[in-house]
C-alpha positions in Angstrom: 0.0 0.0 0.0 1.3 3.4 -1.0 1.0 5.9 1.8 -0.2 9.5 1.1 1.5 12.6 2.3 -1.2 12.9 4.9 -0.6 9.4 6.1 3.2 10.0 6.4 2.7 13.3 8.2 0.7 11.4 10.9 3.4 8.7 11.2 6.3 11.1 11.2 5.0 14.3 13.0 8.4 15.9 13.4 9.4 15.6 9.8 8.6 18.4 7.3 6.5 17.7 4.2 6.4 20.2 1.4 4.2 20.0 -1.7 5.1 21.4 -5.2 2.9 21.7 -8.2 2.9 19.7 -11.4 3.6 23.0 -13.2 6.7 23.5 -11.1 7.8 19.9 -11.7 7.4 20.3 -15.5 9.1 23.7 -15.5 12.1 22.4 -13.7 12.3 19.4 -16.1 12.3 21.9 -19.1 15.0 24.0 -17.4 17.1 20.8 -16.8 17.1 20.1 -20.6 18.8 23.4 -21.3 22.0 22.4 -19.4 24.7 20.1 -20.6 25.0 16.8 -18.8 27.4 14.0 -19.6 24.7 11.3 -19.7 21.1 10.6 -18.7 22.0 9.5 -15.2 23.7 12.9 -14.5 20.7 14.7 -16.1 18.3 12.9 -13.8 20.5 13.7 -10.8 20.4 17.4 -11.8 16.6 17.2 -12.2 16.1 15.8 -8.7 18.5 18.2 -7.1 16.9 21.2 -8.9 13.5 20.2 -7.5 15.1 19.7 -4.1 16.9 23.0 -3.8 14.1 25.1 -5.3 11.5 23.7 -3.0 13.5 23.4 0.2 15.1 26.8 -0.2 11.8 28.6 -0.5 10.5 26.8 2.7 13.7 27.5 4.7 13.6 31.2 3.8 10.1 31.5 5.0 10.9 29.6 8.2 13.9 31.8 9.0 11.9 34.9 8.4 8.9 33.9 10.5 10.3 31.6 13.2 13.9 32.7 14.0 15.9 35.8 14.8 18.4 35.1 12.1 19.0 38.1 9.9 21.1 36.5 7.1 19.7 35.2 3.9 20.2 31.7 2.5 22.4 31.5 -0.6 23.0 28.6 -3.0 26.7 27.7 -3.1 28.1 27.8 -6.6 24.6 28.7 -7.9 25.8 29.6 -11.4 27.7 26.3 -11.8 25.4 23.7 -10.3 25.4 21.6 -13.5 29.2 21.1 -13.2 28.6 19.7 -9.7 25.6 17.5 -10.5 27.3 16.0 -13.5 29.6 14.1 -11.1 28.1 14.1 -7.6 24.7 14.2 -5.8 23.9 17.0 -3.4 23.5 20.8 -3.2 25.0 23.2 -0.7 23.2 26.3 0.7 24.9 28.8 2.9 23.6 30.9 5.8 26.5 33.3 6.6 29.3 30.9 7.6 27.0 27.8 8.0 26.7 25.4 5.2 23.8 23.0 4.8 24.1 20.1 2.4 20.8 18.8 0.9 21.0 15.2 -0.2 18.1 14.3 -2.5 16.8 10.7 -3.0 13.7 8.9 -4.2 13.9 5.9 -1.9 10.7 5.6 0.1 12.1 2.8 2.3 15.7 4.1 2.6 17.6 2.8 5.6 20.5 5.3 5.7 21.6 8.7 4.5 24.4 8.3 2.0 26.6 11.4 1.5 29.2 11.6 -1.3 32.7 12.0 0.2 33.2 15.4 -1.5 30.8 17.0 0.8 32.6 15.6 3.8 36.3 15.7 3.1 37.0 18.5 0.7 37.8 21.9 2.2 35.7 24.0 -0.2 32.8 21.6 -0.1 32.5 20.4 3.5 29.2 21.0 5.2 28.1 21.7 8.8 24.7 20.0 8.5 23.5 17.3 6.2 19.7 17.0 5.4 18.1 13.9 3.9 15.4 14.9 1.4 13.0 12.3 0.0 11.3 13.3 -3.3 8.1 11.9 -4.6 7.8 13.0 -8.2 4.5 11.3 -9.0 2.6 12.9 -6.1 4.6 16.1 -6.1 5.9 16.4 -2.6 9.1 16.0 -0.7 10.0 15.6 2.9 12.9 16.6 5.1 13.5 13.3 6.8 16.1 14.6 9.3 19.7 15.8 9.6 23.0 15.0 11.0 26.2 17.1 11.6 29.6 16.7 10.1 31.1 15.5 13.4 28.4 12.9 13.9 28.7 11.7 10.3 32.5 11.2 10.6 32.2 9.6 14.0 29.2 7.3 13.5 29.0 7.1 9.7 30.4 4.2 7.6 32.9 5.1 4.9 32.3 3.0 1.8 35.4 2.9 -0.4 33.7 1.3 -3.3 31.6 4.4 -4.1 33.4 6.9 -1.8 30.4 7.8 0.4 29.7 8.2 4.1 26.4 6.6 5.2 24.6 6.9 8.5 21.6 4.9 9.6 18.2 6.7 9.5 17.8 6.1 13.2 20.8 8.3 13.8 19.2 11.3 12.1 17.5 14.1 14.1 14.1 14.6 12.7 13.2 17.9 14.4 15.1 20.8 12.8 14.5 23.0 15.8 17.7 21.9 17.4 19.6 22.7 14.3 18.2 26.3 14.1 18.9 26.8 17.8 22.5 25.8 17.4 22.9 28.1 14.4 21.3 31.0 16.3 22.9 30.6 19.7 26.3 29.1 19.3 29.2 30.2 17.1 29.8 27.5 14.5 32.9 25.4 14.8 34.0 24.8 11.3 34.8 21.1 10.5 38.5 20.4 10.2 39.4 18.2 7.2 42.7 16.8 6.0 44.6 19.0 3.6 44.6 17.9 0.0 47.8 17.2 -2.0 49.1 19.9 -4.2 49.0 18.7 -7.8 51.8 19.4 -10.2 51.0 20.6 -13.8 52.0 17.2 -15.1 49.5 15.5 -12.7 46.8 18.0 -13.7 47.3 17.3 -17.4 47.2 13.6 -16.7 44.0 13.9 -14.8 42.4 16.0 -17.5 43.3 13.4 -20.0 41.9 10.6 -17.9 38.6 12.5 -17.3 38.2 13.3 -20.9 38.6 9.7 -21.8 36.1 8.6 -19.2 32.5 7.8 -20.1 31.6 10.0 -17.1 29.3 7.5 -15.4 31.6 7.7 -12.4 34.6 10.0 -13.2 35.2 10.5 -9.5 36.0 6.8 -9.1 38.5 6.7 -12.0 41.4 7.9 -10.0 42.4 7.8 -6.2 39.9 10.0 -4.3 42.5 12.4 -2.9 43.8 13.2 -6.4 40.2 13.6 -7.6 39.5 15.8 -4.6 42.5 18.0 -5.1 41.4 18.5 -8.7 37.7 19.1 -8.2 38.1 21.2 -5.0 39.6 23.9 -7.3 36.5 25.8 -8.7 38.4 27.0 -11.8 39.6 23.5 -12.7 36.1 22.0 -12.2 34.5 24.7 -14.4 37.1 24.4 -17.1 36.7 20.6 -17.2 33.0 21.0 -17.5 33.3 23.6 -20.2 35.9 21.6 -22.1 33.7 18.5 -22.2 30.7 20.6 -23.2 32.6 22.2 -26.1 34.3 19.0 -27.3 31.3 16.7 -27.0 28.3 18.8 -27.6 28.2 18.1 -31.3 28.2 14.3 -30.9 26.6 13.5 -27.6 23.4 11.6 -28.0 21.7 11.4 -24.7 18.0 10.5 -24.1 17.0 11.4 -20.6 14.6 9.3 -18.5 11.1 9.8 -19.6 8.8 11.7 -17.1 6.3 8.9 -17.0 7.7 5.5 -15.9 6.7 2.4 -17.8 4.3 0.5 -15.6 5.2 -3.2 -15.9 2.1 -4.2 -13.9 0.0 -3.3 -16.9 1.8 -5.9 -19.0 0.0 -8.7 -17.2 -3.2 -7.2 -18.8 -1.5 -7.1 -22.2 -1.4 -3.3 -22.1 2.0 -2.1 -23.5 3.3 1.4 -23.7 4.2 2.9 -27.1 7.4 1.3 -28.4 7.0 -1.9 -26.5 5.7 -5.1 -28.1 4.9 -8.5 -26.6 7.1 -11.3 -27.7 4.0 -13.1 -28.9 3.6 -10.3 -31.4 7.3 -10.5 -32.4 6.9 -14.2 -33.1 4.6 -13.4 -35.9 6.9 -10.7 -37.3 10.2 -10.7 -39.0 11.9 -10.2 -35.6 10.6 -13.5 -34.2 14.1 -14.8 -33.7 14.4 -12.4 -30.8 11.5 -14.1 -29.1 13.0 -17.5 -29.7 16.4 -16.4 -28.3 14.9 -14.9 -25.2 12.8 -18.0 -24.4 15.7 -20.3 -25.2 17.7 -18.7 -22.4 14.9 -19.1 -19.9 15.5 -22.6 -18.6 14.7 -22.0 -14.9 11.0 -21.1 -14.9 8.1 -20.1 -17.0 7.8 -16.4 -17.8 4.3 -14.9 -17.3 4.8 -12.0 -19.7 7.5 -10.9 -22.0 8.0 -7.7 -24.1 10.7 -6.0 -26.1 11.6 -2.5 -27.3 13.9 -1.7 -30.3 16.5 1.0 -29.5 18.0 2.9 -32.3 21.6 3.8 -31.5 21.5 6.7 -34.0 23.2 7.8 -37.1 26.6 8.4 -35.5 26.7 4.8 -34.5 25.9 3.5 -38.0 22.1 3.4 -37.6 22.5 0.2 -35.6 19.7 -1.0 -33.3 19.5 -3.3 -30.3 16.5 -5.0 -28.6 15.9 -4.5 -24.9 13.9 -7.6 -23.7 12.2 -7.9 -20.4 10.5 -11.0 -18.9 8.3 -10.9 -15.8 7.2 -13.7 -13.5 4.7 -13.6 -10.7 6.3 -14.5 -7.3 5.0 -14.9 -3.8 4.9 -12.1 -1.3 3.7 -9.4 -3.8 6.9 -9.5 -5.8 7.6 -9.8 -9.5 10.6 -11.6 -10.9 12.4 -9.6 -13.6 14.8 -10.8 -16.2 16.5 -8.3 -18.6 18.5 -9.0 -21.7 20.0 -7.0 -24.6 20.0 -8.5 -28.0 21.2 -7.4 -31.5 18.2 -6.3 -33.5 16.9 -8.3 -36.5 19.6 -8.8 -39.2 22.5 -8.6 -36.8 24.4 -11.5 -35.3 26.3 -9.7 -32.5 25.9 -6.8 -30.2 28.1 -3.7 -30.8 31.3 -4.2 -28.8 31.4 -2.4 -25.4 27.7 -1.6 -25.3 26.6 -1.5 -21.6 23.4 -2.7 -20.0 22.9 -1.4 -16.5 20.4 -1.7 -13.7 20.1 1.4 -11.5 18.1 2.6 -8.6 16.0 5.8 -9.1 18.7 7.7 -7.3 21.2 6.6 -10.0 23.1 4.0 -8.0 24.5 1.2 -10.1 23.0 -2.1 -9.0 24.3 -4.2 -11.9 26.2 -3.4 -15.1 27.4 -5.6 -17.9 29.5 -4.7 -21.0 29.5 -6.7 -24.3 32.6 -8.3 -25.8 33.5 -8.6 -29.4 31.2 -11.4 -30.3 28.4 -11.5 -27.8 25.0 -12.2 -29.2 23.3 -11.1 -26.0 24.1 -9.8 -22.5 21.8 -10.5 -19.5 21.5 -9.0 -16.1 21.2 -11.2 -13.1 17.6 -12.0 -12.4 16.1 -10.1 -9.5 12.8 -9.7 -7.7 11.0 -6.4 -7.4 8.3 -5.6 -4.8 5.0 -4.1 -6.0 5.4 -0.3 -6.0 9.2 -0.3 -6.3 10.9 1.6 -9.1 14.1 1.0 -11.0 15.8 2.1 -14.2 17.6 0.3 -17.0 20.3 2.0 -19.0 21.7 1.2 -22.4 24.9 3.1 -23.3 27.5 3.0 -26.0 30.2 5.6 -26.5 28.4 9.0 -26.2 24.9 7.5 -26.6 22.9 6.8 -23.4 19.3 6.0 -22.9 17.5 5.2 -19.7 14.1 3.5 -19.3 12.3 4.2 -16.1 10.1 1.4 -14.7 7.6 0.9 -11.9 5.3 -2.0 -11.0 1.9 -0.9 -9.9 -0.8 -3.7 -9.6 -3.8 -2.4 -7.6 -5.7 -5.6 -8.1 -2.7 -7.9 -7.5 -3.4 -10.8 -5.2 
């Protein structure tokens, strides 16, 4: 059962719930399209953070004006260069005089911890004083401030994950009532966090890093080199902006990026033979000249019977030789209100092998990579590990090759599911 904003407000009376309009949501999406992002994942991250900072900033400004004696105004840190930040990392900083609040946006309704990118914790120019967890519900047009923690608490209690360079802290460790935060800001002089000094990069090191970053596919450029080197590079505003502008200038003419659609594909409707535009059931494909796809998909399902199967042809574009691939998805009813999901990528009709180095990835709605595979020189398919998805859960599938990237957004809504 999906809880409404009113239900959640009763369950979490100390948390703050803020609504925004569909018009605001659509306007921010249109504005997001005007900025250059390295791929669809980065664009979606920018979209979420834009909604987050616009909505929360307005609320906090009103709160400060009406409920506190604070005279300073909130300012967005690096307001004119947010795209260069969101291209590589999640989060937005807002400043109140010498105090910095870091807003961490996410879409997980059942999140168990606040995950903060290391940049906001360990880089001198980025480091925050308070970190706020912001859940965003795009479909129902509201967000909630789930709670906050301090830099000191995050460093002392939080867990540092070296694989994705984040600090995470359990939701139980967050303070839900923001009153204590405002009282601390008003009454006590802020003690700025002390972080370890970063290395000084030589010109040779900087040139080498620029070369590495320019060769990166920019799914995770921050993980392509040791973090302290990355941090020393990105902590310099000028270098970060120059890198962003260089990538924009060099790649704007040949980047083909299709962002996540605003409306998620509801896989639950497939059980009623209702398919969105672009998707076809495999039974339909069997009767077409692409029936070999259906055969190949079913040939590789040796473990259990699939309840429903569908495919979508993805055109990789003129710059990739007008090649196409087929994204195939099979669904199986499971117990406990879950759906089994199997995802494959095949060459389209007339092709024997997939393009080399094409990637198939499973991502959470926050952009976190859950699974990712890359084709070799003579692969006739690649397949993600089968997983189960609870009713109401959302996930995304990304197909990427060179500068082409497309993300399909999925949800499973089955009101009459038994």
